OpenMM code with the backbone's topology and positions (N, CA, C; nanometers):
from openmm import Vec3, app, unit

residues = "MET VAL ALA ALA GLN ILE PHE LEU THR GLY PHE VAL LEU LEU SER ALA PHE ASP ILE PHE TYR PHE HIS LEU TRP LYS GLU ARG LEU THR SER SER ALA LYS HIS LEU HIS GLU THR ARG LEU HIS ALA TRP GLY ASN GLY ILE THR ALA ALA LEU ALA LEU CYS LEU ALA TRP LEU GLU TRP HIS GLY TRP THR ILE LEU LEU PRO LEU GLY LEU ILE ALA TRP GLU SER ALA LEU GLY ILE LEU ASP TYR LEU GLU GLU LYS ARG SER ARG PRO VAL LYS PHE LEU GLU LYS ALA ALA HIS TRP CYS MET LEU LEU LEU HIS THR GLY PHE LEU PHE CYS ALA ALA PRO SER ALA TRP ASP TRP TRP GLN LYS SER SER HIS THR VAL VAL SER PRO GLY THR LEU SER ILE SER LEU THR LEU SER ALA LEU LEU LEU LEU GLY GLY ALA ILE SER GLU SER ARG VAL SER GLY ALA PHE ARG SER ARG ARG ARG LEU LEU LYS THR SER GLU GLY ARG ARG ALA LEU ARG".split()
positions = [
    Vec3(0.0816, -0.1201, 0.0000),
    Vec3(0.0000, 0.0000, 0.0000),
    Vec3(0.0858, 0.1263, 0.0000),
    Vec3(0.2150, 0.1117, 0.0308),
    Vec3(0.3035, 0.2281, 0.0335),
    Vec3(0.3136, 0.2909, -0.1057),
    Vec3(0.3268, 0.2081, -0.2090),
    Vec3(0.3351, 0.2620, -0.3458),
    Vec3(0.2066, 0.3353, -0.3823),
    Vec3(0.0923, 0.2805, -0.3429),
    Vec3(-0.0357, 0.3475, -0.3704),
    Vec3(-0.0433, 0.4810, -0.2979),
    Vec3(0.0065, 0.4874, -0.1736),
    Vec3(0.0062, 0.6139, -0.1006),
    Vec3(0.0996, 0.7162, -0.1646),
    Vec3(0.2097, 0.6696, -0.2211),
    Vec3(0.3010, 0.7621, -0.2902),
    Vec3(0.2308, 0.8215, -0.4122),
    Vec3(0.1667, 0.7375, -0.4923),
    Vec3(0.0928, 0.7868, -0.6085),
    Vec3(-0.0199, 0.8811, -0.5663),
    Vec3(-0.0915, 0.8450, -0.4602),
    Vec3(-0.2022, 0.9291, -0.4143),
    Vec3(-0.1508, 1.0626, -0.3609),
    Vec3(-0.0398, 1.0619, -0.2888),
    Vec3(0.0188, 1.1867, -0.2400),
    Vec3(0.0594, 1.2757, -0.3572),
    Vec3(0.1230, 1.2173, -0.4574),
    Vec3(0.1596, 1.2950, -0.5769),
    Vec3(0.0376, 1.3512, -0.6472),
    Vec3(-0.0669, 1.2703, -0.6582),
    Vec3(-0.1902, 1.3159, -0.7224),
    Vec3(-0.2532, 1.4312, -0.6450),
    Vec3(-0.2588, 1.4182, -0.5129),
    Vec3(-0.3200, 1.5219, -0.4297),
    Vec3(-0.2383, 1.6507, -0.4367),
    Vec3(-0.1062, 1.6407, -0.4293),
    Vec3(-0.0224, 1.7610, -0.4373),
    Vec3(-0.0344, 1.8286, -0.5732),
    Vec3(-0.0357, 1.7505, -0.6810),
    Vec3(-0.0501, 1.8094, -0.8135),
    Vec3(-0.1896, 1.8695, -0.8324),
    Vec3(-0.2913, 1.8079, -0.7719),
    Vec3(-0.4260, 1.8649, -0.7774),
    Vec3(-0.4310, 1.9988, -0.7045),
    Vec3(-0.3640, 2.0068, -0.5889),
    Vec3(-0.3591, 2.1337, -0.5151),
    Vec3(-0.2850, 2.2400, -0.5960),
    Vec3(-0.1747, 2.2014, -0.6591),
    Vec3(-0.1022, 2.2944, -0.7456),
    Vec3(-0.1915, 2.3413, -0.8604),
    Vec3(-0.2674, 2.2494, -0.9182),
    Vec3(-0.3590, 2.2822, -1.0278),
    Vec3(-0.4617, 2.3865, -0.9826),
    Vec3(-0.5159, 2.3686, -0.8634),
    Vec3(-0.6135, 2.4658, -0.8127),
    Vec3(-0.5493, 2.6020, -0.7931),
    Vec3(-0.4439, 2.6045, -0.7103),
    Vec3(-0.3885, 2.7336, -0.6697),
    Vec3(-0.3174, 2.8054, -0.7841),
    Vec3(-0.2417, 2.7321, -0.8658),
    Vec3(-0.1667, 2.7989, -0.9728),
    Vec3(-0.2537, 2.8265, -1.0947),
    Vec3(-0.3133, 2.7244, -1.1514),
    Vec3(-0.3871, 2.7427, -1.2762),
    Vec3(-0.5241, 2.8051, -1.2551),
    Vec3(-0.6039, 2.7505, -1.1632),
    Vec3(-0.7434, 2.7942, -1.1520),
    Vec3(-0.7587, 2.9258, -1.0771),
    Vec3(-0.6884, 2.9408, -0.9642),
    Vec3(-0.7067, 3.0614, -0.8844),
    Vec3(-0.6146, 3.1756, -0.9255),
    Vec3(-0.4898, 3.1465, -0.9601),
    Vec3(-0.3958, 3.2546, -0.9876),
    Vec3(-0.3868, 3.2861, -1.1369),
    Vec3(-0.3526, 3.1886, -1.2181),
    Vec3(-0.3268, 3.2130, -1.3600),
    Vec3(-0.4548, 3.2445, -1.4377),
    Vec3(-0.5539, 3.1576, -1.4298),
    Vec3(-0.6762, 3.1754, -1.5078),
    Vec3(-0.7821, 3.2580, -1.4343),
    Vec3(-0.7694, 3.2711, -1.3039),
    Vec3(-0.8653, 3.3454, -1.2207),
    Vec3(-1.0099, 3.3023, -1.2487),
    Vec3(-1.0301, 3.1722, -1.2452),
    Vec3(-1.1623, 3.1179, -1.2764),
    Vec3(-1.2677, 3.1638, -1.1766),
    Vec3(-1.2264, 3.1905, -1.0547),
    Vec3(-1.3233, 3.2290, -0.9529),
    Vec3(-1.3679, 3.3740, -0.9652),
    Vec3(-1.3058, 3.4508, -1.0538),
    Vec3(-1.3443, 3.5918, -1.0663),
    Vec3(-1.4546, 3.6122, -1.1697),
    Vec3(-1.4973, 3.5069, -1.2335),
    Vec3(-1.5993, 3.5197, -1.3364),
    Vec3(-1.7125, 3.4201, -1.3122),
    Vec3(-1.8336, 3.4717, -1.3178),
    Vec3(-1.9505, 3.3843, -1.3013),
    Vec3(-1.9642, 3.2883, -1.4191),
    Vec3(-1.8962, 3.3198, -1.5295),
    Vec3(-1.9007, 3.2337, -1.6478),
    Vec3(-1.8441, 3.0942, -1.6194),
    Vec3(-1.7531, 3.0857, -1.5240),
    Vec3(-1.6881, 2.9579, -1.4911),
    Vec3(-1.7427, 2.8978, -1.3623),
    Vec3(-1.8634, 2.9365, -1.3245),
    Vec3(-1.9222, 2.8898, -1.1993),
    Vec3(-1.9371, 2.7379, -1.1967),
    Vec3(-1.9849, 2.6781, -1.3047),
    Vec3(-2.0050, 2.5326, -1.3079),
    Vec3(-1.8713, 2.4594, -1.2934),
    Vec3(-1.7697, 2.5067, -1.3637),
    Vec3(-1.6377, 2.4446, -1.3545),
    Vec3(-1.5812, 2.4586, -1.2131),
    Vec3(-1.6002, 2.5746, -1.1525),
    Vec3(-1.5515, 2.5972, -1.0171),
    Vec3(-1.6202, 2.5044, -0.9178),
    Vec3(-1.7496, 2.4841, -0.9348),
    Vec3(-1.8219, 2.3903, -0.8470),
    Vec3(-1.7704, 2.2481, -0.8647),
    Vec3(-1.7467, 2.2072, -0.9896),
    Vec3(-1.6937, 2.0729, -1.0134),
    Vec3(-1.5572, 2.0554, -0.9466),
    Vec3(-1.4719, 2.1586, -0.9566),
    Vec3(-1.3406, 2.1512, -0.8920),
    Vec3(-1.3557, 2.1395, -0.7409),
    Vec3(-1.4437, 2.2203, -0.6839),
    Vec3(-1.4615, 2.2183, -0.5388),
    Vec3(-1.5088, 2.0809, -0.4915),
    Vec3(-1.6097, 2.0247, -0.5583),
    Vec3(-1.6599, 1.8924, -0.5206),
    Vec3(-1.5532, 1.7850, -0.5406),
    Vec3(-1.4919, 1.7840, -0.6579),
    Vec3(-1.3917, 1.6807, -0.6878),
    Vec3(-1.2732, 1.6856, -0.5932),
    Vec3(-1.2248, 1.8055, -0.5635),
    Vec3(-1.1092, 1.8169, -0.4754),
    Vec3(-1.1463, 1.7873, -0.3301),
    Vec3(-1.2666, 1.8228, -0.2901),
    Vec3(-1.3116, 1.7860, -0.1553),
    Vec3(-1.3215, 1.6349, -0.1388),
    Vec3(-1.3718, 1.5675, -0.2406),
    Vec3(-1.3829, 1.4213, -0.2353),
    Vec3(-1.2445, 1.3569, -0.2381),
    Vec3(-1.1541, 1.4105, -0.3188),
    Vec3(-1.0177, 1.3575, -0.3233),
    Vec3(-0.9497, 1.3743, -0.1877),
    Vec3(-0.9700, 1.4896, -0.1243),
    Vec3(-0.9111, 1.5118, 0.0089),
    Vec3(-0.9694, 1.4126, 0.1098),
    Vec3(-1.1005, 1.3899, 0.1040),
    Vec3(-1.1633, 1.2928, 0.1951),
    Vec3(-1.1078, 1.1525, 0.1712),
    Vec3(-1.0895, 1.1156, 0.0442),
    Vec3(-1.0339, 0.9847, 0.0111),
    Vec3(-0.8920, 0.9712, 0.0665),
    Vec3(-0.8114, 1.0756, 0.0475),
    Vec3(-0.6734, 1.0711, 0.0969),
    Vec3(-0.6708, 1.0578, 0.2491),
    Vec3(-0.7588, 1.1311, 0.3178),
    Vec3(-0.7633, 1.1198, 0.4637),
    Vec3(-0.8112, 0.9811, 0.5075),
    Vec3(-0.9062, 0.9238, 0.4322),
    Vec3(-0.9545, 0.7879, 0.4639),
    Vec3(-0.8436, 0.6851, 0.4518),
    Vec3(-0.7618, 0.6988, 0.3491),
    Vec3(-0.6595, 0.5975, 0.3228),
    Vec3(-0.5278, 0.6255, 0.3937),
    Vec3(-0.5123, 0.7452, 0.4500),
    Vec3(-0.3873, 0.7779, 0.5190),
    Vec3(-0.3758, 0.7049, 0.6525),
    Vec3(-0.4867, 0.6871, 0.7206),
    Vec3(-0.4814, 0.6365, 0.8571),
    Vec3(-0.5578, 0.5067, 0.8795),
    Vec3(-0.6402, 0.4638, 0.7845),
    Vec3(-0.7275, 0.3490, 0.8093),
    Vec3(-0.7140, 0.2421, 0.7017),
    Vec3(-0.7343, 0.1188, 0.7425),
    Vec3(-0.7541, 0.0079, 0.6496),
    Vec3(-0.9021, -0.0261, 0.6551),
    Vec3(-0.9645, -0.0420, 0.5406),
    Vec3(-1.1077, -0.0645, 0.5301),
    Vec3(-1.1309, -0.2100, 0.4936),
    Vec3(-1.1693, -0.2915, 0.5905),
    Vec3(-1.1852, -0.4356, 0.5678),
    Vec3(-1.3307, -0.4714, 0.5408),
    Vec3(-1.3499, -0.5741, 0.4583),
    Vec3(-1.4840, -0.6250, 0.4293),
    Vec3(-1.5693, -0.5224, 0.3564),
    Vec3(-1.6953, -0.5139, 0.3991),
    Vec3(-1.7899, -0.4229, 0.3337),
    Vec3(-1.7506, -0.2764, 0.3481),
    Vec3(-1.6699, -0.2439, 0.4479),
    Vec3(-1.6325, -0.1035, 0.4682),
    Vec3(-1.5482, -0.0491, 0.3531),
    Vec3(-1.4871, -0.1385, 0.2746),
    Vec3(-1.4077, -0.0937, 0.1593),
    Vec3(-1.4945, -0.0208, 0.0565),
    Vec3(-1.6253, -0.0405, 0.0642),
    Vec3(-1.7148, 0.0247, -0.0318),
    Vec3(-1.7140, 0.1769, -0.0172),
    Vec3(-1.6858, 0.2290, 0.1031),
    Vec3(-1.6787, 0.3747, 0.1194),
    Vec3(-1.5648, 0.4350, 0.0375),
    Vec3(-1.4389, 0.3913, 0.0558),
    Vec3(-1.3347, 0.4492, -0.0297),
    Vec3(-1.3527, 0.4182, -0.1785),
    Vec3(-1.4062, 0.2996, -0.2107),
    Vec3(-1.4310, 0.2687, -0.3515),
    Vec3(-1.5374, 0.3607, -0.4101),
    Vec3(-1.6399, 0.3915, -0.3310),
    Vec3(-1.7422, 0.4860, -0.3753),
    Vec3(-1.6843, 0.6252, -0.3952),
    Vec3(-1.5950, 0.6666, -0.3053),
    Vec3(-1.5295, 0.7976, -0.3211),
    Vec3(-1.4449, 0.8006, -0.4481),
    Vec3(-1.3760, 0.6913, -0.4764),
    Vec3(-1.2947, 0.6843, -0.5989),
    Vec3(-1.3835, 0.6959, -0.7222),
    Vec3(-1.4945, 0.6229, -0.7230),
    Vec3(-1.5859, 0.6275, -0.8384),
    Vec3(-1.6448, 0.7670, -0.8552),
    Vec3(-1.6872, 0.8286, -0.7457),
    Vec3(-1.7461, 0.9626, -0.7512),
    Vec3(-1.6438, 1.0650, -0.7983),
    Vec3(-1.5221, 1.0557, -0.7444),
    Vec3(-1.4164, 1.1488, -0.7820),
    Vec3(-1.3782, 1.1312, -0.9290),
    Vec3(-1.3766, 1.0080, -0.9781),
    Vec3(-1.3442, 0.9830, -1.1187),
    Vec3(-1.4522, 1.0388, -1.2109),
    Vec3(-1.5788, 1.0212, -1.1737),
    Vec3(-1.6884, 1.0763, -1.2547),
    Vec3(-1.6823, 1.2286, -1.2584),
    Vec3(-1.6533, 1.2915, -1.1447),
    Vec3(-1.6406, 1.4376, -1.1431),
    Vec3(-1.5213, 1.4838, -1.2254),
    Vec3(-1.4131, 1.4040, -1.2260),
    Vec3(-1.2971, 1.4378, -1.3085),
    Vec3(-1.3306, 1.4377, -1.4566),
    Vec3(-1.4105, 1.3407, -1.4993),
    Vec3(-1.4527, 1.3353, -1.6397),
    Vec3(-1.5423, 1.4541, -1.6726),
    Vec3(-1.6377, 1.4844, -1.5840),
    Vec3(-1.7250, 1.6007, -1.6064),
    Vec3(-1.6454, 1.7302, -1.6093),
    Vec3(-1.5446, 1.7412, -1.5223),
    Vec3(-1.4593, 1.8602, -1.5199),
    Vec3(-1.3831, 1.8742, -1.6511),
    Vec3(-1.3300, 1.7635, -1.7003),
    Vec3(-1.2581, 1.7668, -1.8283),
    Vec3(-1.3495, 1.8171, -1.9395),
    Vec3(-1.4707, 1.7652, -1.9456),
    Vec3(-1.5653, 1.8057, -2.0498),
    Vec3(-1.6050, 1.9524, -2.0344),
    Vec3(-1.6242, 1.9975, -1.9104),
    Vec3(-1.6611, 2.1368, -1.8860),
    Vec3(-1.5472, 2.2313, -1.9228),
    Vec3(-1.4236, 2.1947, -1.8888),
    Vec3(-1.3090, 2.2788, -1.9253),
    Vec3(-1.2961, 2.2878, -2.0770),
    Vec3(-1.3159, 2.1774, -2.1424),
    Vec3(-1.3062, 2.1752, -2.2886),
    Vec3(-1.4141, 2.2631, -2.3517),
    Vec3(-1.5343, 2.2657, -2.2904),
    Vec3(-1.6452, 2.3434, -2.3429),
    Vec3(-1.6320, 2.4931, -2.3127),
    Vec3(-1.5849, 2.5272, -2.1930),
    Vec3(-1.5968, 2.6653, -2.1472),
    Vec3(-1.4759, 2.7538, -2.1759),
    Vec3(-1.3577, 2.6959, -2.1963),
    Vec3(-1.2399, 2.7818, -2.2142),
    Vec3(-1.1277, 2.7040, -2.2813),
    Vec3(-1.0372, 2.7762, -2.3466),
    Vec3(-0.9197, 2.7067, -2.4006),
    Vec3(-0.8224, 2.6749, -2.2865),
    Vec3(-0.7803, 2.5508, -2.2788),
    Vec3(-0.6876, 2.5084, -2.1737),
    Vec3(-0.5467, 2.5132, -2.2306),
    Vec3(-0.4600, 2.5848, -2.1605),
    Vec3(-0.3221, 2.6014, -2.2075),
    Vec3(-0.2427, 2.4719, -2.1915),
    Vec3(-0.1298, 2.4659, -2.2625),
    Vec3(-0.0495, 2.3445, -2.2689),
    Vec3(-0.0030, 2.2976, -2.1309),
    Vec3(0.0468, 2.3885, -2.0471),
    Vec3(0.0981, 2.3475, -1.9164),
    Vec3(-0.0121, 2.2899, -1.8277),
    Vec3(-0.1317, 2.3466, -1.8360),
    Vec3(-0.2421, 2.2924, -1.7574),
    Vec3(-0.2825, 2.1543, -1.8101),
    Vec3(-0.2820, 2.1395, -1.9431),
    Vec3(-0.3102, 2.0066, -2.0002),
    Vec3(-0.2057, 1.9052, -1.9554),
    Vec3(-0.0792, 1.9459, -1.9550),
    Vec3(0.0286, 1.8564, -1.9119),
    Vec3(0.0100, 1.8164, -1.7654),
    Vec3(-0.0301, 1.9125, -1.6823),
    Vec3(-0.0558, 1.8816, -1.5407),
    Vec3(-0.1714, 1.7827, -1.5283),
    Vec3(-0.2748, 1.8005, -1.6104),
    Vec3(-0.3890, 1.7089, -1.6068),
    Vec3(-0.3483, 1.5687, -1.6513),
    Vec3(-0.2621, 1.5594, -1.7512),
    Vec3(-0.2151, 1.4273, -1.7947),
    Vec3(-0.1316, 1.3620, -1.6851),
    Vec3(-0.0470, 1.4397, -1.6181),
    Vec3(0.0319, 1.3847, -1.5072),
    Vec3(-0.0596, 1.3381, -1.3941),
    Vec3(-0.1655, 1.4159, -1.3656),
    Vec3(-0.2604, 1.3744, -1.2622),
    Vec3(-0.3292, 1.2441, -1.3019),
    Vec3(-0.3625, 1.2308, -1.4299),
    Vec3(-0.4246, 1.1070, -1.4772),
    Vec3(-0.3303, 0.9880, -1.4591),
    Vec3(-0.2025, 1.0071, -1.4905),
    Vec3(-0.1051, 0.8992, -1.4724),
    Vec3(-0.0880, 0.8636, -1.3252),
    Vec3(-0.0818, 0.9646, -1.2384),
    Vec3(-0.0691, 0.9383, -1.0948),
    Vec3(-0.1934, 0.8674, -1.0404),
    Vec3(-0.3102, 0.9093, -1.0867),
    Vec3(-0.4354, 0.8465, -1.0419),
    Vec3(-0.4407, 0.7008, -1.0875),
    Vec3(-0.3994, 0.6752, -1.2113),
    Vec3(-0.3963, 0.5380, -1.2635),
    Vec3(-0.2960, 0.4533, -1.1857),
    Vec3(-0.1791, 0.5102, -1.1569),
    Vec3(-0.0801, 0.4381, -1.0761),
    Vec3(-0.1325, 0.4052, -0.9376),
    Vec3(-0.2043, 0.5011, -0.8776),
    Vec3(-0.2653, 0.4767, -0.7472),
    Vec3(-0.3634, 0.3595, -0.7551),
    Vec3(-0.4520, 0.3617, -0.8549),
    Vec3(-0.5511, 0.2535, -0.8680),
    Vec3(-0.4841, 0.1190, -0.8900),
    Vec3(-0.3818, 0.1179, -0.9740),
    Vec3(-0.3108, -0.0063, -1.0041),
    Vec3(-0.2430, -0.0625, -0.8790),
    Vec3(-0.1794, 0.0256, -0.8008),
    Vec3(-0.1079, -0.0209, -0.6811),
    Vec3(-0.2013, -0.0515, -0.5646),
    Vec3(-0.3180, 0.0153, -0.5593),
    Vec3(-0.4108, -0.0060, -0.4484),
    Vec3(-0.4992, -0.1288, -0.4684),
    Vec3(-0.5125, -0.1753, -0.5918),
    Vec3(-0.6040, -0.2866, -0.6204),
    Vec3(-0.5728, -0.4127, -0.5395),
    Vec3(-0.4470, -0.4585, -0.5290),
    Vec3(-0.4218, -0.5789, -0.4488),
    Vec3(-0.4585, -0.5617, -0.3007),
    Vec3(-0.4290, -0.4437, -0.2436),
    Vec3(-0.4651, -0.4197, -0.1035),
    Vec3(-0.6161, -0.4158, -0.0871),
    Vec3(-0.6845, -0.3523, -0.1821),
    Vec3(-0.8308, -0.3455, -0.1755),
    Vec3(-0.8903, -0.4862, -0.1814),
    Vec3(-0.8346, -0.5717, -0.2651),
    Vec3(-0.8846, -0.7096, -0.2741),
    Vec3(-0.8613, -0.7847, -0.1427),
    Vec3(-0.7423, -0.7679, -0.0841),
    Vec3(-0.7138, -0.8313, 0.0457),
    Vec3(-0.8087, -0.7804, 0.1530),
    Vec3(-0.8339, -0.6508, 0.1555),
    Vec3(-0.9227, -0.5916, 0.2560),
    Vec3(-1.0658, -0.6416, 0.2361),
    Vec3(-1.1082, -0.6569, 0.1108),
    Vec3(-1.2442, -0.7039, 0.0823),
    Vec3(-1.2680, -0.8427, 0.1412),
    Vec3(-1.1670, -0.9264, 0.1401),
    Vec3(-1.1813, -1.0647, 0.1843),
    Vec3(-1.1795, -1.0810, 0.3361),
    Vec3(-1.1500, -0.9754, 0.4094),
    Vec3(-1.1471, -0.9836, 0.5557),
    Vec3(-1.2842, -0.9487, 0.6126),
    Vec3(-1.3026, -0.9732, 0.7438),
    Vec3(-1.4306, -0.9382, 0.8065),
    Vec3(-1.4450, -0.7859, 0.8135),
    Vec3(-1.5687, -0.7395, 0.8139),
    Vec3(-1.5977, -0.5962, 0.8007),
    Vec3(-1.5639, -0.5179, 0.9272),
    Vec3(-1.4651, -0.4326, 0.9170),
    Vec3(-1.4287, -0.3368, 1.0208),
    Vec3(-1.3178, -0.2472, 0.9668),
    Vec3(-1.2916, -0.1395, 1.0372),
    Vec3(-1.1792, -0.0537, 0.9993),
    Vec3(-1.0687, -0.0712, 1.1019),
    Vec3(-0.9460, -0.0575, 1.0562),
    Vec3(-0.8294, -0.0731, 1.1419),
    Vec3(-0.7459, 0.0537, 1.1298),
    Vec3(-0.7135, 0.1144, 1.2426),
    Vec3(-0.6240, 0.2294, 1.2403),
    Vec3(-0.4854, 0.1767, 1.2084),
    Vec3(-0.4309, 0.2259, 1.0985),
    Vec3(-0.3033, 0.1736, 1.0505),
    Vec3(-0.2204, 0.2870, 0.9918),
    Vec3(-0.1583, 0.3686, 1.0772),
    Vec3(-0.0755, 0.4761, 1.0222),
    Vec3(0.0452, 0.4180, 0.9495),
    Vec3(0.0634, 0.4658, 0.8290),
    Vec3(0.1756, 0.4193, 0.7497),
    Vec3(0.2885, 0.5212, 0.7494),
    Vec3(0.3898, 0.4922, 0.6713),
    Vec3(0.5050, 0.5817, 0.6663),
    Vec3(0.4705, 0.7156, 0.6004),
    Vec3(0.3672, 0.7166, 0.5188),
    Vec3(0.3308, 0.8393, 0.4470),
    Vec3(0.2047, 0.9055, 0.5015),
    Vec3(0.1543, 0.8611, 0.6153),
    Vec3(0.0273, 0.9128, 0.6667),
    Vec3(0.0303, 1.0625, 0.6908),
    Vec3(0.1384, 1.1127, 0.7482),
    Vec3(0.1453, 1.2558, 0.7792),
    Vec3(0.1543, 1.3384, 0.6519),
    Vec3(0.2397, 1.2980, 0.5573),
    Vec3(0.2514, 1.3755, 0.4332),
    Vec3(0.1221, 1.3689, 0.3521),
    Vec3(0.0559, 1.2558, 0.3511),
    Vec3(-0.0711, 1.2424, 0.2798),
    Vec3(-0.1788, 1.3283, 0.3468),
    Vec3(-0.1789, 1.3326, 0.4795),
    Vec3(-0.2745, 1.4154, 0.5521),
    Vec3(-0.2509, 1.5636, 0.5238),
    Vec3(-0.1257, 1.6072, 0.5287),
    Vec3(-0.0958, 1.7492, 0.5035),
    Vec3(-0.1322, 1.7898, 0.3612),
    Vec3(-0.1013, 1.7033, 0.2650),
    Vec3(-0.1362, 1.7371, 0.1271),
    Vec3(-0.2878, 1.7357, 0.1080),
    Vec3(-0.3590, 1.6463, 0.1770),
    Vec3(-0.5061, 1.6438, 0.1688),
    Vec3(-0.5651, 1.7703, 0.2294),
    Vec3(-0.5086, 1.8182, 0.3394),
    Vec3(-0.5577, 1.9424, 0.4008),
    Vec3(-0.5326, 2.0624, 0.3100),
    Vec3(-0.4199, 2.0635, 0.2401),
    Vec3(-0.3932, 2.1694, 0.1427),
    Vec3(-0.4972, 2.1667, 0.0309),
    Vec3(-0.5251, 2.0484, -0.0206),
    Vec3(-0.6258, 2.0342, -0.1253),
    Vec3(-0.7641, 2.0728, -0.0745),
    Vec3(-0.7947, 2.0357, 0.0482),
    Vec3(-0.9231, 2.0720, 0.1073),
    Vec3(-0.9361, 2.2237, 0.1206),
    Vec3(-0.8270, 2.2921, 0.1531),
    Vec3(-0.8285, 2.4384, 0.1584),
    Vec3(-0.8613, 2.4989, 0.0232),
    Vec3(-0.8043, 2.4440, -0.0832),
    Vec3(-0.8373, 2.4915, -0.2178),
    Vec3(-0.9824, 2.4650, -0.2532),
    Vec3(-1.0323, 2.3488, -0.2155),
    Vec3(-1.1726, 2.3155, -0.2430),
    Vec3(-1.2662, 2.4098, -0.1685),
    Vec3(-1.2329, 2.4414, -0.0441),
    Vec3(-1.3164, 2.5336, 0.0335),
    Vec3(-1.3143, 2.6725, -0.0272),
    Vec3(-1.1969, 2.7193, -0.0708),
    Vec3(-1.1907, 2.8532, -0.1307),
    Vec3(-1.2719, 2.8588, -0.2594),
    Vec3(-1.2679, 2.7526, -0.3404),
    Vec3(-1.3480, 2.7518, -0.4625),
    Vec3(-1.4971, 2.7432, -0.4330),
    Vec3(-1.5344, 2.6667, -0.3311),
    Vec3(-1.6768, 2.6549, -0.2997),
    Vec3(-1.7310, 2.7843, -0.2404),
    Vec3(-1.6504, 2.8576, -0.1640),
    Vec3(-1.6955, 2.9859, -0.1084),
    Vec3(-1.7202, 3.0863, -0.2201),
    Vec3(-1.6340, 3.0859, -0.3201),
    Vec3(-1.6512, 3.1786, -0.4320),
    Vec3(-1.7757, 3.1433, -0.5111),
    Vec3(-1.7989, 3.0143, -0.5354),
    Vec3(-1.9188, 2.9766, -0.6115),
    Vec3(-2.0442, 3.0122, -0.5334),
    Vec3(-2.0396, 3.0046, -0.4009),
    Vec3(-2.1528, 3.0476, -0.3187),
    Vec3(-2.1750, 3.1972, -0.3284),
    Vec3(-2.0668, 3.2742, -0.3375),
    Vec3(-2.0797, 3.4200, -0.3512),
    Vec3(-2.1447, 3.4562, -0.4840),
    Vec3(-2.1110, 3.3843, -0.5902),
    Vec3(-2.1741, 3.4113, -0.7198),
    Vec3(-2.3227, 3.3783, -0.7166),
    Vec3(-2.3586, 3.2704, -0.6483),
    Vec3(-2.5008, 3.2362, -0.6364),
    Vec3(-2.5762, 3.3457, -0.5633),
    Vec3(-2.5178, 3.3979, -0.4533),
    Vec3(-2.5829, 3.5048, -0.3775),
    Vec3(-2.5967, 3.6297, -0.4622),
    Vec3(-2.4950, 3.6639, -0.5375),
    Vec3(-2.4998, 3.7822, -0.6233),
    Vec3(-2.6082, 3.7670, -0.7301),
    Vec3(-2.6180, 3.6459, -0.7870),
    Vec3(-2.7187, 3.6217, -0.8903),
    Vec3(-2.8599, 3.6355, -0.8316),
    Vec3(-2.8783, 3.5865, -0.7082),
    Vec3(-3.0080, 3.6017, -0.6424),
    Vec3(-3.0398, 3.7486, -0.6185),
    Vec3(-2.9399, 3.8265, -0.5786),
    Vec3(-2.9613, 3.9694, -0.5542),
    Vec3(-2.9994, 4.0430, -0.6823),
    Vec3(-2.9367, 4.0035, -0.7932),
    Vec3(-2.9641, 4.0719, -0.9192),
    Vec3(-3.1058, 4.0489, -0.9687),
    Vec3(-3.1734, 3.9469, -0.9164),
    Vec3(-3.3104, 3.9191, -0.9596),
    Vec3(-3.4107, 4.0165, -0.8973),
    Vec3(-3.3704, 4.0896, -0.7951),
    Vec3(-3.4605, 4.1857, -0.7297),
    Vec3(-3.4154, 4.3265, -0.7597),
    Vec3(-3.5085, 4.4191, -0.7621),
    Vec3(-3.4722, 4.5593, -0.7916),
    Vec3(-3.3887, 4.6182, -0.6778),
    Vec3(-3.4180, 4.5812, -0.5511),
    Vec3(-3.3377, 4.6328, -0.4401),
    Vec3(-3.1947, 4.5805, -0.4499),
    Vec3(-3.1819, 4.4558, -0.4877),
    Vec3(-3.0494, 4.3973, -0.5009),
    Vec3(-2.9675, 4.4624, -0.6102),
    Vec3(-3.0312, 4.4928, -0.7233),
    Vec3(-2.9586, 4.5611, -0.8318),
    Vec3(-2.9106, 4.6983, -0.7875),
    Vec3(-2.9955, 4.7709, -0.7130),
    Vec3(-2.9532, 4.9026, -0.6629),
    Vec3(-2.8385, 4.8885, -0.5619),
    Vec3(-2.8422, 4.7853, -0.4775),
    Vec3(-2.7393, 4.7673, -0.3761),
    Vec3(-2.6050, 4.7317, -0.4391),
    Vec3(-2.6058, 4.6624, -0.5514),
    Vec3(-2.4812, 4.6192, -0.6145),
    Vec3(-2.4213, 4.7224, -0.7097),
    Vec3(-2.4890, 4.8345, -0.7292),
    Vec3(-2.4345, 4.9381, -0.8199),
    Vec3(-2.3196, 5.0100, -0.7593),
] * unit.nanometer
topology = app.Topology()
chain = topology.addChain("A")
for resn in residues:
    res = topology.addResidue(resn, chain)
    for name in ("N", "CA", "C"):
        topology.addAtom(name, app.Element.getBySymbol(name[0]), res)
């Protein structure tokens, strides 16, 4: 499971870099309501990835309990596909951001490949969770918290756009925002 944690740590760190460098600083996606859907997808996907990393940093999921992290993986993968399609539809993605996305895809695939044998072993055991801090638990936790911070900042901005849109629907709100 150590190799899977290394891949997951790399994926989480690169995802955090993608948020802070490309989405928040370079492209300033949060400054435009036009990218609200993409920002929401990023916030959800990165929050789920952070939860998955925290789940796998400290716990082994035996038996039926393995379905929780597997469900998070499936949900996060579906949001990643939707995010890719939304980015392709809403804006031109520059080469460096595409390269980062390809690296994230490779890291995610490596994580799945390395985690599969452990997941199979855990599935065959009786259902319970075991606290099992590994050698990478602290670094995986810190990188997950960094990613969670990016997800929270993106979700707060998308909430602000929703509030502004609601205000614009009323005449008092339009006057207040002038």
